[in-house]
N, C-alpha and C positions, 0 to 999 in steps of 0.2 A: 630547406627542402625545395627541390625543383618544382616549377609550376606544373609541368606535365605529370609528375608523380602525384601531386596533390589532386589533379583532375582525375587521374586513374583511380585514386583512393575513393573519391566521391562517386565515380561510376560504379566501382565495386560495391560500396556500401548501399547505393540505391538499388543495384541489382539484387543484392542479398535481401533487402527489405521487400522488394516487389516480387521476387522470384522470376523476373523476366529481364533479360539483358536489353532487348529492344525497347521495352517500356522505360527502363532506366536511361537509355540513350536519348529517347525522345524528350524526357524531362530535362536533360542537360544539353539539348540541341544537337545531338549526334545522330547520324544515320545508323541503321542496323549494322552495316558493314564497318563503319568507323568505330562503333562501340565494340564490336567483336575483335577488331584489330587492336584496340587499346587494352582490352582484357587479356588478349594473348600476349601482348608486350609486357604487361604487368606480371603475368605468371612466369614468363621467361626470365624476367629480371629477378624474381623471387625464388626461381628454381623450385616452384611448388604449384601443384594443381589446386585451384581455389574452389572450383565448382565441379560437380558431376552433372553433366548436361543430359537432359532427356528432351523429347519433342515437345513436352508440355511445360516443363518447369526446370529451373535451376535448383540444385541442392548443394549446400555447402559441404565441402570435405572437412575433415578434422583440422587440416591446415588452414582452410578457409575460415573456420570458426575462430581459431586462435587469432588470425590476422584481422578479422572483423572487430574483435574486442579492442585491439590497439588502434585500428582505424577510427572507430567510434570515439575513443578518447581523444585522439589527435584532432579530428574534425570538430568535436565539441569544444576543445580548448581554443581552436581558432575562432569559432563562432562566439565563444565567451569573451575572447580578447577584443573582438570587434564591438561586442555589446558594452564592454567596459569603457572603451573609448567613447562610444556614443553617450553612455551614462554620465561621463565626466563633463560632457558638453550640454546635455539636454535633460538630465535627470534619469533615474532608473527606468529601463525599458526592456522589451524582449518578452519571451514566452517562458513561463514557469510550468514545468511538467511535474505533476504530483501524483501520488498514488495513496489510497487509503481504503479502509474497510468500508463496505457499502453503507451501513447505517451511520457511522460516524462522519463519513464524507458527505452524505446527503444533508445532514443536519448541522451539527455544531461547526465542523470544519468549513462547510460552505458559507455559513454566516460570517465566520472570521475572514475568509477569503474576500467576501464582498467588502468588508470593512478595509482590508488591506489594499485592495485595488481602488477603492475610493480615494485613498491617500496617494496612490501611484497609478494614475489613469493611463499611462503609456504601457502598462503591463497587459499581457494576455495570459490566460490560464488554460492548461490542458490537464484535466483531472480524470484519472482512471480509478474506478471503484471496483473492488474485488475483495471477497473474503478469503481468497488464497493469496499467498505471499507473491509479491512482484519481484522480478529480476531487474535491478536498476540498470544494468548494462544492456541487456537485450531489449528492454522496454523503453530505453532512452528517457530515463526519469532523472529529475534533479533531486527530489526528496520523496521518500516513502514514509508515511506515518504508520508505525507498527506497534502493536501491543506485545511487548516482550522484546528483548535485545536480539539482534541477528547474530549468527555464528560465523558469517563470512568474514575472513580476515581482510578482504579487499575493501570493506565498507567501514565507515565511521558512524557510530550511533551517539546521538546527543539526547540524554534523558530529559523529557519535557515535564513529566509529572508522575506521581504515584498512580497506581491503578489497581483495580480488583474486578474480578468477575463475580457476579452475584446471580443467584436464582431468584426469579421474580415471577409473579402471576397477578392477574387482575383480581380486585376485590370480589367480583362476581364468581370467578372460578373458586376462590378460597371459601366463599360462603356456601357453595354447593358441595365441594369435595373436602373441605377442612384444611387447616394450615399445618404443615409438618413442623414439629418442634425439635426433632433430631433427624440425622441422616437416615436412620432406620425407618422413619415414618414416610420416606419417599416411595417405598414399595406400594404399588397399586395406583400411583398417581399418573396423570396424563402429562406428556412432555412434548416440547417442540425442539427438534434437534437441527443444528446447523451442520451442513455437509460441505466440506472443502475438497480441494483437489487431493489432499492427503487422506481423505476419508471422513466419516461422520464423527463429530465431536460429542459422543454420547456417553462418555465416562466423566463423572464429576468427582472432584477430590475435596475433602474437608479436613480441617484440623482444629483442635482445641486443647489447650494445656498439654501439648506434646503428644496427644493421641491423634491418630489419623484414621479416616474412613474414606471409602469410595463407593460410588453408586453408578452402575452401568444401566443405561436405559435400553430396554428391548426395542429394537427398531421396528418390529412388526406392529407395535401398538403406538408408535410415535408419528407425529407430523414432521416431515422433513423438508428442508429447503436449503438452497445454496446462497440465499440472500438474507443477510442479517437484518435488514430493514423489514422484510416480510415476516421474519421470525418474531420481531417485536410487535408487528401489527397483529399477528395471530395470538400472541400473549394478551394484548389489549382486548381482543375479541373473546377471550375466555376459553381458548382451545387447549390450554395446558400451561405448564411451567416452562419457562425459557431461561437459558443462561446467557446473560448479557454483561458487557462491561459497564461499569458505573457511569462512564462517559456517554454511552448510548442511551441508558435508561433514566438518566438524571431528571430530565424534565417531566417524564411521566411519573416518577417517584415523587417529585416535589408537588405535583398537582393531584396526587392520590389516585392516578389511573393504574399504577402498578405498585405492588408492595414487595419489598425484599423479604425472601424466605431464608431462614437459618443464618442471619447476619453474623452471629457469634462464631460460626463455623467456617467463615470465609478464610481461605489460606493466603499466605504471603504470595505476592507476585512481583515480577521484575519492574513493571511500570510501562509507560508509553514513551516511545522514542521517535525522533526524527532521524532517518537513516539516509546517508548520502555517500557517494563515491569518494574514495581516498584520492585526493588530488592536491597538488601544490597551489592551485589557483581556484578560488571559489567566486563565481560571478556576484556582483553587488546585489542583484535581485534575490539571490539565494540567501546571502548573509542577512539582508533586511527581513526576509520572510522568517528566518530562524529566530531572529531577535523578537519579531512580532509575536510568533507562536509561543516563545518562552514566556513573554509577558502575559499573554492571554491565559495560558495554562496556570501560571502562578496565581493570577487573580481569581480564576475559577476554583482553584483548589482550596481556597480559604473558606468557601461557603458550602453548606449542606446542599445536596447529598454527595457532592464531589469529595468532600474532605475524607481522607483515609486515616483511620486511627494511627497513632504514632508507631505501634508495633509493626505496622505494614510498610512504613516509609523507609 
C-alpha cells in the first residue's frame, strides 16, 4: 500500500470520527487546504463521494460508510501489527478497548481488569459501559462482553459461561409486599424496569416442566432507568422487583441483601459471551485477556450463586 494512500485513509477516518476535515488535518499536521486537497484526491481515486459537506459538519455518504468500515479494519491491523512487534520485544502493551453492560462492567469486570493489568502494567484500558448493544466496528472495540450470542455474521462469539436472568428483591420489600410463589402472583407487585435503546425490558418469561408463562409490567406504575447499576440500587432500597443477570446480583444475593424470586421458573438462556471482530490476526493483548476471562468465569461458575443448574447449561 502506498504511503500517501495510507495517509489519506488516516485523514478520512479522523474526519469521519470528528465530523471536521480541518480538525482531522490539524491532528495529522496538515493545513485546511492540504487536508481538503488530499480528501479530494482520495475521492477522485475511488471514483466515489465520501462525504456530504455542510458549513457545520461532514456527513458520511453510503459509499463513505462502506469505505470507513474497511479503512478502520486496515488501520487497526497496522496498529496491531506494530503492537505485536513491540510485544515480542518488551511484553504485551497497548490499549484494550472493551464494552460491557453498566452493572457488570462497574463491578465484577472492573475487578478482573484490575487484576489483569496488574499482571501486564504496560496495558491501558478503554472501557465503555452501556446497557444497549455496542457496534464493535463503529465504536472501535476489541471485545464486547454480551449476555446472549450476537447475530452478526461478521463477529465471532466466544462463550464464557452459562448465565440466567433472575427476578430479585430486597428482604424489606418482600416482608412488606409478600413473596410471589408463581408467575401469577406477580400481578400487583412493584417493579423496576431497565430501558434500552431497543425499548423497555418489561416483559418477563418463565418456564417449568415444559409449561411457559409471561408477565408484562405496566410502565405507568414502574420505576424506569437506562442504567442497570441504578436498577440494582433501587432494588436494594426496596423500590420493587428487578430483573438482573445472576452475574450482576451475585454478591448481593450471597450477602442476603437481595433474594431471588421464582427461581424454579427461570428459563434457559444462551450464556455470556466475549464478542470480537472476525479477523485473521488477533493482537496478543486481546488473546491474553480472552484466556484470562475464560479462567475467571470458569472459577466463578463453580460456586454459588453463580452456579447454573445443569439443565440450563
